[in-house]
C-alpha positions in Angstrom: 14.3 27.2 6.7 14.6 23.6 5.4 11.9 22.3 3.1 10.8 19.5 5.6 7.3 18.1 5.8 5.7 15.8 8.3 3.5 12.9 7.3 1.2 10.8 9.6 -0.6 7.6 8.6 -2.6 5.5 11.1 -3.8 2.6 8.9 -5.6 -0.6 9.9 -2.3 -2.4 10.7 0.6 0.1 11.0 1.3 3.3 12.9 3.6 5.6 10.9 5.1 9.0 11.0 7.7 10.4 8.5 9.6 13.5 7.5 10.4 14.3 3.9 12.9 16.9 2.7 11.6 18.3 -0.6 15.0 19.9 -1.4 17.0 16.7 -1.6 14.4 13.9 -1.6 15.6 12.4 1.7 13.0 10.8 3.9 12.8 9.2 7.3 9.9 6.9 8.3 9.1 5.5 11.7 6.5 2.8 11.8 5.4 -0.4 13.4 2.8 -3.0 13.0 -0.2 -3.1 15.3 -0.3 -6.1 17.6 -2.7 -8.8 16.4 -3.6 -11.7 18.8 -1.8 -14.9 17.9 -3.9 -17.0 15.5 -6.1 -14.1 14.5 -6.3 -12.7 10.9 -7.6 -9.3 11.6 -8.1 -6.6 14.2 -11.2 -4.7 15.3 -11.2 -1.0 14.5 -11.6 -0.1 18.2 -8.4 -2.0 19.0 -6.6 -0.4 16.1 -7.6 3.1 17.2 -6.5 2.4 20.7 -3.1 1.1 19.7 -2.5 4.1 17.3 -3.4 6.5 20.2 -0.9 4.8 22.5 2.0 4.6 20.1 1.8 7.5 17.6 3.7 9.9 19.8 6.6 7.3 20.0 6.9 7.4 16.2 6.9 11.1 16.0 9.4 11.4 18.8 11.8 9.1 17.0 11.9 11.3 13.9 14.8 13.8 13.4 14.0 17.1 15.1 13.6 20.3 13.1 11.0 22.7 11.8 8.5 21.7 9.2 6.8 23.7 6.5 3.5 21.8 6.6 1.9 18.6 7.9 0.1 15.9 5.9 -2.2 13.2 7.3 -4.2 10.4 5.8 -7.9 10.7 7.0 -9.6 7.9 5.0 -8.8 4.8 3.0 -9.7 6.2 -0.4 -10.6 9.6 -1.9 -14.2 8.6 -2.6 -17.4 9.5 -0.9 -18.3 7.3 2.0 -14.7 6.0 2.5 -14.1 5.9 6.3 -12.3 3.9 9.0 -12.1 5.0 12.6 -8.4 4.1 12.9 -7.5 7.3 10.9 -9.0 9.5 13.6 -5.9 8.9 15.7 -3.6 10.5 13.1 -6.0 13.2 12.2 -6.4 14.4 15.8 -2.6 14.6 16.3 -2.0 16.3 13.0 -4.6 19.0 13.5 -3.3 19.8 16.9 0.3 20.0 15.8 -0.5 22.1 12.8 -2.4 24.6 15.0 0.3 24.8 17.6 3.1 25.2 14.9 1.0 27.6 12.8 1.7 25.6 9.6 -0.7 24.4 6.9 -2.4 21.0 7.3 -3.1 18.9 4.2 -5.4 15.9 4.3 -5.0 13.0 1.8 -6.3 9.4 1.5 -4.3 6.4 2.6 -4.4 5.1 -1.0 -3.0 8.4 -2.4 -0.2 8.2 0.1 0.7 4.6 -1.1 0.9 5.8 -4.7 3.1 8.8 -3.8 5.4 6.6 -1.8 5.7 4.1 -4.6 6.4 6.9 -7.2 9.1 8.4 -4.9 10.7 5.0 -4.2 10.8 4.1 -7.9 12.4 7.5 -8.7 9.4 8.5 -10.8 7.7 11.3 -8.9 7.0 12.8 -12.3 4.4 10.1 -12.8 2.1 12.1 -10.5 1.9 14.8 -13.2 0.7 12.4 -16.0 -1.7 9.5 -16.4 -0.6 6.1 -15.4 -1.9 2.8 -14.1 -1.4 1.8 -10.5 -1.9 -1.4 -8.5 -2.8 -1.0 -4.9 -2.4 -4.5 -3.5 -2.5 -4.8 0.3 -4.2 -6.6 3.1 -7.6 -5.2 2.5 -7.3 -3.7 -1.0 -6.7 -5.2 -4.5 -7.5 -2.4 -7.0 -6.2 -1.6 -10.4 -6.4 2.2 -10.7 -6.2 4.7 -13.6 -4.5 7.7 -12.0 -4.5 11.2 -13.4 -3.5 14.6 -11.9 -6.5 15.8 -9.9 -7.8 19.4 -9.9 -7.0 19.5 -6.2 -3.3 18.7 -6.8 -3.7 15.1 -5.5 -3.7 11.8 -7.6 -7.2 11.2 -8.9 -7.7 7.4 -8.7 -10.4 5.7 -10.7 -10.7 2.0 -10.0 -10.9 0.1 -13.3 -10.1 -3.4 -12.1 -9.0 -5.7 -9.4 -10.8 -8.2 -7.2 -14.5 -8.4 -6.9 -14.5 -10.1 -3.5 -11.5 -11.4 -1.5 -8.4 -9.1 -1.5 -5.1 -10.6 -2.5 -3.7 -9.8 1.0 -6.6 -11.6 2.6 -6.0 -14.8 0.5 -2.3 -14.6 1.4 -3.0 -14.1 5.1 -5.4 -17.1 5.1 -2.8 -19.2 3.4 -0.3 -18.1 6.1 -2.8 -19.0 8.8 -2.9 -22.6 7.5 0.8 -22.7 7.7 1.0 -21.2 11.2 2.8 -18.0 9.9 2.5 -14.7 11.8 -0.1 -12.1 10.7 0.2 -10.3 8.4 1.8 -13.2 6.5 3.0 -11.7 3.2 6.7 -11.5 4.0 6.9 -14.9 5.6 4.9 -16.6 2.8 7.1 -14.9 0.1 10.3 -16.1 1.8 8.8 -19.6 2.0 7.8 -19.6 -1.6 11.3 -18.7 -2.7 12.4 -22.2 -1.6 9.9 -23.9 -3.8 10.2 -25.4 -7.3 8.6 -23.3 -10.1 4.8 -23.4 -9.8 2.2 -22.4 -12.3 -0.5 -21.7 -9.7 -4.2 -21.5 -10.6 -5.4 -19.2 -13.3 -8.5 -17.2 -12.1 -10.8 -16.0 -14.8 -10.2 -12.3 -15.6 -12.8 -10.2 -17.4 -12.6 -6.5 -18.0 -9.6 -6.3 -15.6 -11.6 -7.9 -12.8 -11.3 -11.2 -11.1 -12.6 -13.2 -8.1 -10.3 -14.7 -5.5 -12.9 -16.1 -3.1 -12.8 -19.5 -4.9 -9.1 -19.5 -4.7 -9.2 -20.2 -1.0 -10.5 -23.7 -1.7 -7.7 -24.2 -4.2 -5.1 -23.1 -1.6 -6.7 -25.3 1.0 -6.6 -28.3 -1.3 -2.9 -27.6 -2.2 -2.2 -27.5 1.6 -3.4 -31.1 1.9 -1.1 -32.4 -0.8 2.0 -30.2 -1.0 4.9 -29.2 1.2 4.6 -25.8 2.9 7.0 -24.0 0.5 5.1 -25.4 -2.6 1.8 -24.3 -1.2 3.1 -20.8 -0.5 4.4 -20.6 -4.1 1.1 -21.8 -5.4 -0.7 -19.0 -3.5 1.5 -16.2 -4.8 1.6 -17.5 -8.4 -2.2 -17.7 -8.4 -2.4 -14.0 -7.3 0.3 -13.1 -9.9 -1.7 -14.9 -12.7 -4.7 -12.7 -12.0 -2.7 -9.5 -11.6 -0.7 -10.0 -14.8 -3.8 -10.8 -16.9 -5.7 -7.8 -15.5 -2.7 -5.6 -16.3 -2.6 -6.9 -19.9 -6.2 -6.1 -20.4 -5.8 -2.6 -18.9 -2.9 -1.7 -21.1 -5.0 -2.4 -24.1 -7.2 0.5 -23.0 -4.5 2.8 -21.5 -1.1 2.9 -23.0 0.9 4.2 -20.1 3.3 3.2 -17.3 2.3 0.9 -14.5 3.2 1.7 -10.9 3.0 -1.1 -8.2 2.1 -0.1 -4.6 1.0 -1.8 -1.5 2.5 -4.4 0.8 1.5 -7.4 -1.4 3.6 -5.9 -4.2 6.7 -6.4 -2.1 6.5 -10.1 -3.0 9.5 -11.2 -5.0 7.4 -13.8 -6.8 4.9 -11.2 -7.9 7.5 -8.6 -8.8 9.3 -11.1 -11.0 6.2 -12.1 -12.8 5.3 -8.4 -13.5 8.8 -7.6 -14.6 8.9 -10.6 -16.9 5.5 -9.6 -18.5 5.9 -5.8 -18.8 9.6 -5.0 -18.6 10.4 -1.3 -18.5 6.7 -0.4 -18.5 6.3 -1.4 -14.8 7.7 0.4 -11.8 8.0 -0.8 -8.2 8.4 0.7 -4.8 11.3 -0.7 -2.7 9.9 -3.2 -0.1 10.3 -0.7 2.7 7.9 1.7 1.0 5.6 -0.9 -0.4 3.7 -1.5 2.8 1.9 1.1 4.8 4.0 4.2 5.6 3.7 7.9 6.1 6.4 8.9 3.5 3.9 9.3 0.7 1.7 11.4 2.9 4.6 13.7 3.6 5.5 13.9 -0.1 1.9 14.9 -1.0 2.0 17.6 1.7 5.2 19.0 0.1 3.6 19.1 -3.3 0.4 20.7 -2.0 2.4 23.3 -0.1 4.4 24.3 -3.2 1.2 24.4 -5.3 -0.6 26.7 -2.8 2.4 29.1 -2.7 1.7 30.1 -6.4 
């Protein structure tokens, strides 16, 4: 029987299902963004849950057919007490039913743990999951710098040691995108626009103990919008985020001498990746853009690891 594992992730903005072959590392992900009304910069949880319920079966049906050893599903944003979002109920319901009917184990993980596993796989560094490392989780709703160690339960144990104290990087980017009339989420379009701009220093937020505030940066972005061309304003926004992220990483590495893994949709930005690469060279590792955003591949990878762990 092939060592194939099914992963399911129903996050706030993407419906995803994936299969991962633990023997050869081959994966296949099927996912699509949820529909957000034109001009909006968010989606109600009730609407997200409804869309997942309607479309999840389509993602699973599009996967290559075959038996699976186990099923993994994300059931909450983070592996901390009180972390909850209704949108994950859609995936959890399907996963529990499928595991029961197929008589295979079911493993539950957090969305954040899935992001980290997907990034490690994509970077060719799954071995990071067996040692301490730093990880950025930068997405539409999360901007956290994590110290990650192997957990007693076999999953990445993530301790937040830095990041934003208010507005997430993805939220700042989406608000900048809204000013420019870009589709939501705006990360990819804003990054493409920024690549056409002249080099830009951006604004340098104050970073203390690896933490920074981005709420005041919205005013800076709005002011830039009044005086600069669209491409320059896009570059200013991304360079401002990069300034904060690079500085927080520098401070964290003074405390933890270890590799840095970058995960989350915001980390797909070519502007941000270039700044991190320039600052930290071979110490920093990235997921490919296709596995930077929300996906179920990392969930399937963790299901494979937990299955193997529980066999012994």
